[in-house]
N, C-alpha and C positions, 0 to 999 in steps of 0.2 A: 504494500500500500504506500502511496506517496503522501508526503506531508510538506507543507510550506512553513518554514521558520522565518518569521518576519521580525527584524531587529528594529525596535523603536527606541529612539534616544533624543536627547536634547542637543540640537546642532551647536548651540553656543557652548555647551559643556565639552563637546568634542574639540571645538576650536580653542578652548582654554587649556587643553592638555598640551604638555611639552611635546615637541616633535618626536623625541625618543619614545615617549609613551604611546603616541599614535602609531609609530612604526611597530612597536612591540605588539600592540593589539592587532594590527593588520597581519602580522606574522602568525598570531594565534588563529585568526580567522582563516588564513591560508592553510594552516596545518589541518584544521578540521575539513576544509574544502577538498583536500587531497584524499580524504577517506573514501573508500569504495562505495559506501551507501549515499554519498552526496552526488546527486545528478547534475546540479548546477548551483553556483554561488555567485552573487553579483553585489557589488557596492553601488548604491544609487547616488546620483548627483544631489546637490543641496536643493532645498525647497525653493530657493531663489531662481533655480533653473526650470522649475515646473510650469506646466501649462495645464489648465483644467478645462474640460469640455462639459457643458451642461446642456441637456436636451429637455425642454419642457414646453408645454403648450404649443407644440408644433414648430418651435424655433430652436435654434442652437446658439449658445453663448460661449465664446472662447475667452478665457481670462488668464492673465499671468498669475503664477503662484499656485500654492497647493489648494486642495479641495476644502480643507478646514483650517482655521487659524488655531494652532495649538503649540504648546512648547515641545511636545514630543513629535518627532517626524520619523517616517519610515526611511531608514538609512541603508538597509541591505536585506537580501533574501537568500535563503538556502532552500533548494528543492531537494528533498531526501527520500530515499526508499527505505522503509522500515517495516518490520513485521507487526508492530503494534504502536499505539500512541506512547506507551512507556519507553520504547526504544527511541522514538522521535524526541521525547522529552529529555532523555539522557544525552542525546546529541546537543540539544539546546543548552543543557547545563555545562557543556564543555566549551561553549563560546564565551568570549570575554563579556563581562557585564557592560551593557550599553551605558553611555554617559548620562549624567543626571539621574532622574528617577525613571528611566526607561525600563523596558522589559523585552522579552522575546515571546512573541505570540506564535503558537503552534496550531495549525489547522490541517485537517485532512483535505486532500485534493481529490475531488470526484472526477472521474474520467468517463467519457461516453464509451460504453462497452460494445457499441455496434460497429 
C-alpha cells in the first residue's frame, strides 16, 4: 500500500536555522529517501513561489501565493510503499523534525484498480 508523508513546517523557522543545520537535515532526508520503500521524495519551493487556482461559480481565479494563509507550509513529500500504516509511521519518525511547530502528516494513497 502507498502512503504520502507530507512535511509541514514553519518556513521562517527553516530560514532561521544555520546553514550547517539545514544541510544536516537535508542529508537526513536524503538518507531516508534512498531507502527501498521510498518511491519518490521531493522538497517543495517556498510558498512565495506558489500559485493557486480556484474554480467557483463557473469562473476561474488564479492568484499568487498559497491556498491558505498559515504559519505552517507544506515543504516536502515522500511517497512510500509500506505494508501497513504502522510501517509508514515508522518511516515518518525517522525524518528530521520539521521547523517550528510543524509535523509530518501520513495519509494512504488510493489508486484506481482498473
